[in-house]
Kinemage of the C-alpha trace (Angstrom):
@kinemage 1
@onewidth
@group {chain A} dominant
@subgroup {mainchain}
@vectorlist {calphas} color= white
{ca met a 1} P -35.554 -75.746 19.209
{ca lys a 2} L -38.394 -77.415 17.304
{ca gly a 3} L -39.227 -76.362 13.768
{ca asn a 4} L -42.333 -74.526 14.919
{ca glu a 5} L -40.625 -72.562 17.695
{ca ile a 6} L -39.185 -69.061 17.547
{ca leu a 7} L -37.039 -67.560 20.282
{ca phe a 8} L -38.125 -64.021 21.118
{ca leu a 9} L -35.496 -61.741 22.666
{ca ser a 10} L -36.376 -58.357 24.128
{ca gln a 11} L -33.853 -55.521 24.242
{ca glu a 12} L -33.066 -56.483 27.831
{ca asp a 13} L -32.428 -60.063 26.667
{ca val a 14} L -30.204 -58.856 23.835
{ca lys a 15} L -28.235 -56.710 26.251
{ca gln a 16} L -27.836 -59.641 28.664
{ca cys a 17} L -26.530 -61.844 25.836
{ca gly a 18} L -23.709 -59.603 24.612
{ca gly a 19} L -25.592 -56.987 22.611
{ca phe a 20} L -23.992 -54.192 24.645
{ca asp a 21} L -20.434 -55.565 24.616
{ca met a 22} L -18.675 -53.130 22.268
{ca val a 23} L -15.295 -54.883 22.326
{ca asn a 24} L -16.869 -58.180 21.259
{ca ile a 25} L -19.050 -56.529 18.612
{ca ile a 26} L -15.994 -54.817 17.111
{ca ser a 27} L -14.411 -58.278 16.887
{ca ile a 28} L -17.540 -59.597 15.159
{ca met a 29} L -17.457 -56.703 12.668
{ca glu a 30} L -13.831 -57.468 11.812
{ca lys a 31} L -14.887 -61.024 10.928
{ca val a 32} L -17.779 -59.688 8.864
{ca phe a 33} L -15.513 -57.343 6.904
{ca lys a 34} L -13.121 -60.212 6.179
{ca leu a 35} L -16.003 -62.344 4.884
{ca his a 36} L -17.252 -59.370 2.874
{ca his a 37} L -13.834 -59.116 1.230
{ca lys a 38} L -13.900 -62.868 0.490
{ca lys a 39} L -17.398 -62.459 -1.041
{ca asp a 40} L -18.769 -65.034 1.406
{ca tyr a 41} L -22.098 -63.289 1.738
{ca ile a 42} L -25.338 -62.447 -0.050
{ca leu a 43} L -26.509 -58.857 0.242
{ca pro a 44} L -29.674 -57.799 -1.606
{ca lys a 45} L -30.073 -54.073 -2.014
{ca lys a 46} L -31.381 -52.139 0.971
{ca thr a 47} L -34.985 -51.040 0.425
{ca ala a 48} L -36.226 -47.754 1.874
{ca leu a 49} L -39.912 -47.129 2.518
{ca arg a 50} L -40.372 -43.365 2.683
{ca trp a 51} L -43.130 -40.769 2.510
{ca gly a 52} L -41.667 -38.428 -0.087
{ca asp a 53} L -38.258 -37.978 -1.699
{ca met a 54} L -34.878 -38.622 -0.092
{ca asp a 55} L -34.853 -35.214 1.566
{ca ser a 56} L -38.111 -36.072 3.339
{ca glu a 57} L -36.307 -38.681 5.462
{ca ser a 58} L -34.910 -36.004 7.763
{ca ile a 59} L -38.459 -34.897 8.594
{ca thr a 60} L -40.991 -37.689 8.069
{ca gly a 61} L -38.539 -40.554 8.373
{ca arg a 62} L -38.210 -43.920 6.650
{ca ile a 63} L -38.246 -47.663 7.256
{ca asn a 64} L -35.347 -49.733 5.900
{ca ser a 65} L -35.509 -53.400 4.951
{ca met a 66} L -32.048 -54.996 5.134
{ca pro a 67} L -31.803 -58.741 4.364
{ca gly a 68} L -28.605 -60.714 4.114
{ca phe a 69} L -26.710 -63.991 4.401
{ca ile a 70} L -23.272 -64.150 6.004
{ca gly a 71} L -21.121 -67.272 5.663
{ca gly a 72} L -18.061 -68.446 7.533
{ca asp a 73} L -18.681 -69.504 11.116
{ca phe a 74} L -21.857 -67.407 11.175
{ca asn a 75} L -23.670 -69.304 8.383
{ca ile a 76} L -26.931 -67.467 8.966
{ca ser a 77} L -29.584 -65.578 7.050
{ca gly a 78} L -31.856 -62.881 8.348
{ca ile a 79} L -33.312 -59.441 7.958
{ca lys a 80} L -33.386 -56.171 9.846
{ca trp a 81} L -36.546 -54.069 9.594
{ca ile a 82} L -35.738 -50.702 11.115
{ca ser a 83} L -37.523 -47.381 11.186
{ca ser a 84} L -36.036 -43.922 11.541
{ca ala a 85} L -38.398 -41.214 12.773
{ca pro a 86} L -36.357 -38.062 13.520
{ca gln a 87} L -39.138 -36.416 15.511
{ca asn a 88} L -39.652 -39.347 17.899
{ca pro a 89} L -37.310 -38.160 20.687
{ca phe a 90} L -38.849 -34.686 20.694
{ca lys a 91} L -42.557 -35.393 20.131
{ca tyr a 92} L -43.115 -38.856 21.622
{ca asn a 93} L -40.162 -39.517 23.942
{ca leu a 94} L -39.288 -42.552 21.820
{ca pro a 95} L -36.031 -43.612 20.122
{ca arg a 96} L -35.455 -42.191 16.653
{ca ala a 97} L -34.678 -45.701 15.396
{ca thr a 98} L -36.650 -48.822 16.290
{ca gly a 99} L -36.003 -52.210 14.738
{ca leu a 100} L -36.517 -55.946 14.687
{ca ile a 101} L -34.193 -58.678 13.446
{ca ile a 102} L -35.422 -62.069 12.225
{ca leu a 103} L -33.036 -65.020 11.845
{ca asn a 104} L -33.706 -68.125 9.718
{ca asp a 105} L -32.392 -71.646 10.198
{ca pro a 106} L -29.601 -72.334 7.642
{ca asn a 107} L -31.034 -75.755 6.700
{ca thr a 108} L -34.822 -75.490 6.869
{ca leu a 109} L -34.931 -71.705 6.310
{ca thr a 110} L -37.690 -71.488 8.918
{ca pro a 111} L -37.603 -68.482 11.257
{ca thr a 112} L -35.739 -69.312 14.463
{ca ala a 113} L -35.493 -65.985 16.284
{ca ile a 114} L -37.084 -62.572 16.503
{ca met a 115} L -35.239 -60.007 18.560
{ca asp a 116} L -34.907 -56.332 19.272
{ca gly a 117} L -32.774 -54.797 16.542
{ca thr a 118} L -32.596 -51.281 17.945
{ca leu a 119} L -29.661 -51.933 20.262
{ca ile a 120} L -27.864 -54.231 17.819
{ca ser a 121} L -28.170 -51.682 15.012
{ca ala a 122} L -26.774 -48.858 17.126
{ca met a 123} L -23.936 -50.979 18.497
{ca arg a 124} L -22.803 -52.445 15.202
{ca thr a 125} L -22.840 -48.968 13.607
{ca gly a 126} L -20.509 -47.781 16.316
{ca ala a 127} L -18.432 -50.945 15.989
{ca asn a 128} L -17.987 -50.335 12.245
{ca ser a 129} L -16.333 -47.047 13.093
{ca gly a 130} L -14.276 -48.763 15.770
{ca val a 131} L -12.902 -51.119 13.123
{ca ala a 132} L -12.251 -48.181 10.791
{ca ala a 133} L -10.430 -46.265 13.528
{ca lys a 134} L -8.312 -49.295 14.401
{ca tyr a 135} L -6.901 -49.370 10.866
{ca leu a 136} L -7.258 -45.759 9.694
{ca ala a 137} L -6.710 -43.460 12.694
{ca lys a 138} L -3.368 -42.533 14.190
{ca pro a 139} L -2.803 -44.939 17.108
{ca asp a 140} L -1.776 -42.018 19.318
{ca ser a 141} L -4.892 -39.952 18.536
{ca lys a 142} L -5.638 -37.602 21.428
{ca ile a 143} L -8.744 -35.609 20.471
{ca ile a 144} L -12.156 -36.870 19.325
{ca gly a 145} L -14.780 -34.498 17.899
{ca leu a 146} L -18.435 -35.555 17.717
{ca val a 147} L -21.080 -33.604 15.825
{ca gly a 148} L -24.578 -34.719 16.788
{ca ala a 149} L -25.643 -35.710 20.304
{ca gly a 150} L -27.969 -38.586 19.469
{ca val a 151} L -27.750 -42.339 19.992
{ca gln a 152} L -25.345 -42.856 17.100
{ca asn a 153} L -22.562 -40.764 18.572
{ca arg a 154} L -22.948 -42.527 21.897
{ca thr a 155} L -22.001 -45.845 20.317
{ca gln a 156} L -19.422 -44.136 18.087
{ca leu a 157} L -17.745 -42.857 21.232
{ca leu a 158} L -17.864 -46.269 22.935
{ca ala a 159} L -16.193 -47.833 19.907
{ca leu a 160} L -13.529 -45.167 19.463
{ca lys a 161} L -12.589 -45.355 23.129
{ca ala a 162} L -12.312 -49.138 22.807
{ca val a 163} L -9.665 -48.984 20.079
{ca leu a 164} L -7.863 -45.660 20.652
{ca lys a 165} L -6.118 -45.901 23.998
{ca glu a 166} L -4.547 -42.426 24.235
{ca ile a 167} L -7.654 -40.228 23.948
{ca glu a 168} L -7.399 -37.243 26.273
{ca glu a 169} L -10.172 -34.943 25.077
{ca ile a 170} L -13.664 -35.493 23.695
{ca arg a 171} L -15.742 -32.725 22.143
{ca ile a 172} L -19.475 -32.745 21.484
{ca tyr a 173} L -21.622 -30.299 19.515
{ca asp a 174} L -25.325 -30.318 18.743
{ca leu a 175} L -27.716 -27.636 17.493
{ca asp a 176} L -29.625 -28.293 20.710
{ca glu a 177} L -27.191 -27.269 23.432
{ca ala a 178} L -29.237 -29.011 26.118
{ca arg a 179} L -28.877 -32.314 24.261
{ca ala a 180} L -25.131 -31.799 23.994
{ca arg a 181} L -24.847 -31.066 27.721
{ca asn a 182} L -26.925 -34.127 28.562
{ca phe a 183} L -24.680 -36.216 26.281
{ca ala a 184} L -21.581 -34.941 28.051
{ca lys a 185} L -23.036 -35.548 31.504
{ca glu a 186} L -24.165 -39.067 30.614
{ca met a 187} L -21.152 -40.271 28.647
{ca gln a 188} L -18.114 -38.849 30.421
{ca ser a 189} L -18.640 -41.179 33.371
{ca val a 190} L -19.032 -44.104 30.956
{ca val a 191} L -15.802 -43.433 29.056
{ca asn a 192} L -13.934 -41.888 31.994
{ca thr a 193} L -12.718 -38.930 29.918
{ca pro a 194} L -13.731 -35.252 30.052
{ca ile a 195} L -16.277 -34.228 27.416
{ca leu a 196} L -16.351 -30.579 26.352
{ca val a 197} L -19.531 -29.021 24.971
{ca met a 198} L -18.586 -26.916 21.954
{ca asn a 199} L -20.264 -23.930 20.300
{ca ser a 200} L -20.069 -24.999 16.647
{ca ser a 201} L -19.170 -27.776 14.255
{ca glu a 202} L -16.049 -25.889 13.293
{ca glu a 203} L -14.874 -25.625 16.891
{ca thr a 204} L -15.503 -29.347 17.329
{ca ile a 205} L -13.621 -30.432 14.213
{ca arg a 206} L -10.608 -28.103 14.165
{ca gly a 207} L -7.638 -29.859 15.732
{ca ala a 208} L -9.451 -33.180 16.177
{ca asp a 209} L -7.491 -36.341 15.352
{ca val a 210} L -10.727 -38.248 14.731
{ca phe a 211} L -14.119 -36.667 14.183
{ca val a 212} L -17.556 -38.089 13.523
{ca thr a 213} L -20.674 -36.526 12.035
{ca ala a 214} L -23.889 -38.332 12.937
{ca thr a 215} L -26.737 -35.951 12.191
{ca val a 216} L -29.913 -35.656 10.122
{ca thr a 217} L -28.831 -32.468 8.354
{ca lys a 218} L -29.861 -31.975 4.733
{ca thr a 219} L -27.047 -29.496 4.004
{ca pro a 220} L -23.275 -29.838 4.552
{ca ile a 221} L -21.908 -28.967 7.991
{ca val a 222} L -18.208 -29.839 7.453
{ca asn a 223} L -15.809 -27.466 5.695
{ca ala a 224} L -12.554 -28.743 4.192
{ca asp a 225} L -10.527 -25.910 5.763
{ca trp a 226} L -11.316 -27.165 9.276
{ca ile a 227} L -9.759 -30.611 8.849
{ca lys a 228} L -6.436 -31.306 10.498
{ca glu a 229} L -3.550 -33.031 8.704
{ca gly a 230} L -3.376 -36.672 9.757
{ca ser a 231} L -7.006 -36.879 10.850
{ca leu a 232} L -9.699 -39.490 10.275
{ca tyr a 233} L -13.188 -38.313 9.331
{ca ile a 234} L -15.941 -40.864 10.015
{ca his a 235} L -19.042 -39.873 8.063
{ca val a 236} L -22.146 -41.563 9.535
{ca gly a 237} L -25.055 -39.409 8.330
{ca ser a 238} L -26.135 -38.407 4.821
{ca his a 239} L -25.101 -35.151 3.080
{ca glu a 240} L -22.913 -33.857 5.910
{ca cys a 241} L -19.789 -32.497 4.226
{ca glu a 242} L -18.828 -30.240 1.353
{ca phe a 243} L -17.489 -31.905 -1.779
{ca asp a 244} L -14.020 -30.442 -1.144
{ca val a 245} L -13.735 -32.506 2.034
{ca ile a 246} L -13.693 -35.642 -0.060
{ca tyr a 247} L -11.598 -34.154 -2.852
{ca gln a 248} L -8.798 -33.239 -0.422
{ca ser a 249} L -8.718 -36.623 1.329
{ca asp a 250} L -5.570 -38.674 0.799
{ca lys a 251} L -7.497 -41.916 1.228
{ca ile a 252} L -11.200 -42.540 0.656
{ca val a 253} L -12.424 -45.751 2.288
{ca val a 254} L -15.971 -47.167 2.237
{ca asp a 255} L -17.677 -50.267 3.573
{ca asp a 256} L -19.509 -51.247 0.349
{ca trp a 257} L -19.375 -48.920 -2.642
{ca gly a 258} L -22.215 -50.673 -4.463
{ca glu a 259} L -24.512 -50.193 -1.478
{ca leu a 260} L -23.497 -46.549 -1.103
{ca lys a 261} L -24.307 -45.874 -4.757
{ca his a 262} L -27.635 -47.626 -4.373
{ca arg a 263} L -28.598 -45.748 -1.210
{ca gly a 264} L -27.721 -42.466 -2.890
{ca val a 265} L -28.088 -40.030 0.034
{ca glu a 266} L -24.523 -39.718 1.316
{ca thr a 267} L -22.289 -36.887 0.082
{ca ile a 268} L -20.027 -39.228 -1.870
{ca ser a 269} L -23.049 -40.847 -3.544
{ca ile a 270} L -24.555 -37.480 -4.441
{ca met a 271} L -21.230 -36.470 -5.953
{ca tyr a 272} L -21.125 -39.655 -8.020
{ca asn a 273} L -24.715 -39.347 -9.221
{ca thr a 274} L -24.161 -35.729 -10.323
{ca gly a 275} L -20.934 -36.493 -12.178
{ca asn a 276} L -18.696 -34.874 -9.563
{ca phe a 277} L -16.847 -37.954 -8.347
{ca asp a 278} L -14.646 -40.518 -10.066
{ca glu a 279} L -15.205 -43.836 -8.293
{ca thr a 280} L -11.698 -45.002 -9.234
{ca thr a 281} L -10.360 -42.532 -6.647
{ca ile a 282} L -11.777 -44.707 -3.850
{ca tyr a 283} L -8.755 -46.206 -2.140
{ca ser a 284} L -10.404 -49.318 -0.754
{ca glu a 285} L -13.349 -50.992 0.847
{ca leu a 286} L -12.690 -51.593 4.525
{ca gly a 287} L -12.763 -55.390 4.170
{ca ala a 288} L -9.642 -55.378 2.010
{ca ile a 289} L -7.772 -53.416 4.673
{ca val a 290} L -8.988 -55.597 7.554
{ca ser a 291} L -7.985 -58.689 5.554
{ca gly a 292} L -4.485 -57.322 4.958
{ca ser a 293} L -4.850 -57.057 1.189
{ca lys a 294} L -4.272 -53.303 1.342
{ca pro a 295} L -2.579 -51.175 3.979
{ca gly a 296} L -4.637 -48.838 6.115
{ca arg a 297} L -3.064 -45.638 7.409
{ca glu a 298} L 0.532 -45.463 6.232
{ca asn a 299} L 1.770 -42.256 7.867
{ca ser a 300} L 0.830 -39.575 10.370
{ca thr a 301} L -0.063 -36.908 7.797
{ca glu a 302} L -2.710 -38.668 5.675
{ca lys a 303} L -6.207 -37.236 5.762
{ca val a 304} L -8.468 -40.294 5.678
{ca tyr a 305} L -12.186 -40.216 4.924
{ca phe a 306} L -14.397 -43.176 5.856
{ca asn a 307} L -18.039 -43.542 4.851
{ca ser a 308} L -20.192 -46.480 5.931
{ca val a 309} L -23.687 -47.097 4.581
{ca gly a 310} L -24.288 -50.114 6.843
{ca met a 311} L -25.046 -53.658 5.701
{ca gly a 312} L -27.682 -56.150 6.804
{ca ile a 313} L -25.041 -58.857 7.132
{ca glu a 314} L -23.564 -56.929 10.053
{ca asp a 315} L -26.833 -56.959 11.994
{ca val a 316} L -27.404 -60.623 11.176
{ca ala a 317} L -23.901 -61.578 12.384
{ca val a 318} L -24.337 -59.841 15.735
{ca ala a 319} L -27.842 -61.277 16.076
{ca lys a 320} L -26.479 -64.783 15.492
{ca ala a 321} L -23.951 -64.357 18.303
{ca val a 322} L -26.668 -63.028 20.625
{ca tyr a 323} L -28.980 -65.896 19.653
{ca glu a 324} L -26.382 -68.566 20.421
{ca thr a 325} L -25.654 -67.027 23.806
{ca ala a 326} L -29.371 -66.820 24.572
{ca lys a 327} L -29.904 -70.487 23.697
{ca asn a 328} L -26.944 -71.613 25.772
{ca asn a 329} L -28.119 -69.626 28.783
{ca his a 330} L -31.869 -70.245 28.407
{ca val a 331} L -32.653 -66.569 27.907
{ca gly a 332} L -35.748 -65.353 26.068
{ca gln a 333} L -39.261 -66.553 25.397
{ca ser a 334} L -40.179 -69.443 23.113
{ca leu a 335} L -43.088 -68.705 20.765
{ca ser a 336} L -44.950 -71.222 18.624
{ca leu a 337} L -45.712 -70.642 14.956
{ca trp a 338} L -48.173 -73.549 14.802
{ca asn a 339} L -49.247 -76.725 16.569
{ca thr a 340} L -49.564 -78.609 13.283
{ca pro a 341} L -48.829 -76.797 10.004
{ca thr a 342} L -51.941 -76.353 7.883
{ca phe a 343} L -50.075 -77.141 4.668
{ca ile a 344} L -46.936 -79.199 3.962
C-alpha cells in the first residue's frame, strides 16, 4: 500500500481474515507470551478514561487506551482504543465493549490499518485463558464452571474447549437467569457439549476442574471453601474473589504483574495496594511457563490461580495477522489520508 493509504477492516472483514479462529489466536498468544518473556516488546501503561473512581466503571463505564510494540515475526506497533459500557446491552442493544485497533508501519510509522477491535479483543482475551489452561489445568479436566453470561465467557468457553479435550460438563450462572439460559442455548450447539444453567456462583464453582469469573461485580463472588483441589481458577473481571482464594492457591500466575499493579482494580492488585499481599508469592508470569523457563502445573492436586489484565501487544499481534491475511486476499477498503501532504 502507498504511504497515504490505510486499509479499513470492518468486523465482518476481521472475521473473514481469521479474527474468529480461536485455535489460531491461541497459537498467536503463545508466541506473544514467549516474546513478552524475552522482553521483545514495548508496553506503555494502559490509560483508563473514566467518569468517576474505579468503582464507577461497573456503572458508567470507561474507555481504555492500550498502545504497544511487539517484536519477533510480528514487528508491529499499534493501539487499541476500547470502551466498556456495562449498560449498553440492556439499554441500547449494543455490545458492552466496542473498540478500534490502529496499526503503524514499522519503518515509516505511518498508520497502515484501522480495524474493528471488538472481536479481536474478545477473542484474544479468551485465547489468553486458553493458553493458561493448556499449561495450568489438568489435561483430563471434565467440568468447566462459568460465572457471567456475557461476551467474555463465550470466548473463554471457545478457548477452553479448544485446549481441554475431555470436557464433559459445562455450567453457566448469571444474576440474570434469562441471559444464562440464552447463553446455554446459543453455545451448547457451538461447543457440542451440554451446558447446565446453575442457581448460584457456589453451585457453579463447587466440583469444577476449571472455572472462570467474567463479571462486572464490585464485591467478591468467589469463596475459598468452594474451590476444588486440583482446580484452575481463571479470574477475568475485577474484584471477583475473596482474599482467601488467593492466599490458599498453590500457584499464583499472572500475565504481567506490573500492568496488574498499575491497573489496580483486580483482587490481587487491591490486596497489594492495601498491604495484604506479598508480591514475592507470585509463582510466575505466564510467559516464563510458556517459554519453558518454569514448569506449569506439576501435579493433580495443585490449586492454581491465574489473573490476566490484558496487554495491548496481544491485540496488536492478532491485528497484524488479520491485516496480512486481508492484504493477501484483497479484503477491506482502502482509505486515503491525503492526496499530497500539506507539510513534509
